[in-house]
Rosetta silent file (secondary structure, phi, psi, omega in degrees, C-alpha in Angstrom):
SEQUENCE: MYSKSSPIAEAPQPQAERHIMRRDEVELKTGFKRAHIYNLMKEGKFPRAKRIGLRAVGWDSLEIEQWITERLAQQA
SCORE:     score description
SCORE:     0.000 S_00000001
   1 L     0.000  144.019 -177.834  136.709   38.086   95.637 S_00000001
   2 L   -92.600  145.908  174.670  134.601   38.630   92.556 S_00000001
   3 L   -88.500  158.610  179.259  135.129   36.702   89.322 S_00000001
   4 L   -61.808  -25.688  179.070  135.437   38.539   86.057 S_00000001
   5 L   -83.518   -8.309  178.427  132.120   37.201   84.944 S_00000001
   6 L   -69.445  132.793  179.891  130.315   38.664   87.941 S_00000001
   7 L   -67.329  -18.181  179.528  128.194   41.789   87.026 S_00000001
   8 L   -69.782  -37.342 -174.220  129.280   43.361   90.338 S_00000001
   9 L   -72.729  -12.735 -178.620  132.918   43.283   89.193 S_00000001
  10 L   -76.623  134.583  178.316  132.160   45.345   86.037 S_00000001
  11 L   -66.261  144.449  170.992  133.127   48.984   86.079 S_00000001
  12 L   -64.063  149.309  178.452  130.303   51.506   85.452 S_00000001
  13 L   -62.537  126.572  178.798  130.231   53.005   82.053 S_00000001
  14 L   -70.768  144.583  173.844  132.112   56.330   82.105 S_00000001
  15 L   -72.847  167.862 -177.747  130.259   59.408   81.010 S_00000001
  16 L   -60.468  136.094 -179.272  131.381   61.339   77.971 S_00000001
  17 L   -72.720  133.903  178.069  134.666   63.076   78.746 S_00000001
  18 L   -71.272  133.688  179.677  134.511   66.838   79.004 S_00000001
  19 L  -151.213  170.389  176.754  136.494   68.550   76.434 S_00000001
  20 E   -85.770  119.915  178.513  136.736   71.830   74.404 S_00000001
  21 E   -92.413  129.546  170.631  134.695   71.514   71.169 S_00000001
  22 L   -83.576  172.885 -169.852  135.879   73.596   68.222 S_00000001
  23 H   -64.410  -38.749  179.097  133.405   75.104   65.850 S_00000001
  24 H   -60.890  -37.784  178.393  133.518   72.266   63.296 S_00000001
  25 H   -70.530  -37.669  176.663  132.663   69.743   65.963 S_00000001
  26 H   -65.779  -41.202  175.278  129.820   71.868   67.242 S_00000001
  27 H   -59.211  -45.169  178.443  128.426   72.159   63.693 S_00000001
  28 H   -63.722  -42.838  178.083  128.561   68.448   63.292 S_00000001
  29 H   -64.983  -38.620 -173.329  126.916   67.795   66.678 S_00000001
  30 H   -98.794  -24.221 -176.367  124.107   70.321   66.212 S_00000001
  31 L    81.856    6.329  178.326  123.701   70.315   62.429 S_00000001
  32 L   -93.917  155.057  173.628  123.859   74.172   62.562 S_00000001
  33 L   -94.124  170.069 -175.531  126.252   76.318   60.530 S_00000001
  34 H   -47.288  -56.201 -175.130  128.541   79.021   61.786 S_00000001
  35 H   -53.830  -51.756 -178.283  126.158   81.986   61.231 S_00000001
  36 H   -61.432  -40.315  177.003  123.235   80.273   62.976 S_00000001
  37 H   -58.205  -49.127  179.073  125.326   79.250   65.885 S_00000001
  38 H   -68.866  -32.132  171.926  126.536   82.801   66.445 S_00000001
  39 H   -67.632  -38.949  176.046  123.061   84.223   66.020 S_00000001
  40 H   -63.523  -39.771 -178.028  121.625   81.817   68.711 S_00000001
  41 H   -63.732  -43.775  178.886  124.537   82.831   70.934 S_00000001
  42 H   -57.139  -38.406  179.664  123.714   86.459   70.392 S_00000001
  43 L   -83.134    1.193  179.373  120.096   85.885   71.268 S_00000001
  44 L    72.022   25.439 -176.917  121.142   83.992   74.444 S_00000001
  45 L  -110.229    7.860 -178.528  119.695   80.688   73.076 S_00000001
  46 L  -149.337  146.868 -175.088  122.922   78.798   72.700 S_00000001
  47 L   -60.815  140.486  178.454  125.941   78.219   75.029 S_00000001
  48 L   -73.033  140.910  177.183  128.584   80.858   74.676 S_00000001
  49 L   -67.681  151.998 -176.971  131.941   80.220   73.249 S_00000001
  50 E  -110.838  132.694  175.930  134.935   80.422   75.603 S_00000001
  51 E   -72.944  129.835 -179.439  138.170   82.154   74.436 S_00000001
  52 E  -116.148   -4.892 -179.364  140.949   79.546   74.398 S_00000001
  53 E  -169.960 -179.267 -179.535  143.641   81.556   72.696 S_00000001
  54 L   -59.154  -41.030 -179.658  144.307   84.940   71.056 S_00000001
  55 L  -125.907   36.376 -175.962  142.365   83.980   67.955 S_00000001
  56 E  -142.931  139.419  174.031  140.564   80.775   69.066 S_00000001
  57 E  -125.712  157.250  177.365  137.347   79.901   70.692 S_00000001
  58 E  -153.633  167.738  177.852  135.779   76.688   71.810 S_00000001
  59 E  -116.725  146.567  178.966  132.675   75.373   73.529 S_00000001
  60 E   -73.012  125.201 -179.538  132.441   73.285   76.730 S_00000001
  61 H   -57.361  -37.370  177.541  131.308   69.866   75.533 S_00000001
  62 H   -67.390  -38.637  175.964  129.021   69.327   78.511 S_00000001
  63 H   -64.026  -37.797  173.467  127.198   72.535   77.920 S_00000001
  64 H   -63.736  -43.452  176.253  126.560   71.526   74.313 S_00000001
  65 H   -61.272  -42.783 -177.358  125.362   68.005   75.330 S_00000001
  66 H   -68.437  -36.504  176.804  123.059   69.613   77.873 S_00000001
  67 H   -60.383  -45.010  178.996  121.713   72.054   75.338 S_00000001
  68 H   -63.356  -46.683  176.913  120.981   69.263   72.882 S_00000001
  69 H   -55.691  -45.575  177.925  119.262   67.194   75.650 S_00000001
  70 H   -63.445  -40.624 -179.502  117.023   70.179   76.510 S_00000001
  71 H   -60.064  -45.779 -179.902  116.114   70.723   72.909 S_00000001
  72 H   -64.457  -37.628  176.998  115.174   67.074   72.538 S_00000001
  73 H   -68.648  -23.458  178.454  113.109   67.083   75.701 S_00000001
  74 H   -76.360  -24.751 -179.861  111.193   70.071   74.412 S_00000001
  75 H   -74.741  -25.887 -174.356  110.252   68.065   71.316 S_00000001
  76 L   -70.791    0.000    0.000  108.701   65.230   73.374 S_00000001
């Protein structure tokens, strides 16, 4: 049996939970405003929004995180 102080007994850190991001959260995460996000989507340079209701869209949080990671990697 492992003791609580044993590093083996510690659970691995969970990855960020996948969720639907609404536009305000995408704006905060990317620093882009609505018009720029939609222009990038139109050009195929940003993840597409998914319809989540009759008048509502959202973005897959994992797609946004991956997009950000790729942009940062290009800067290096």
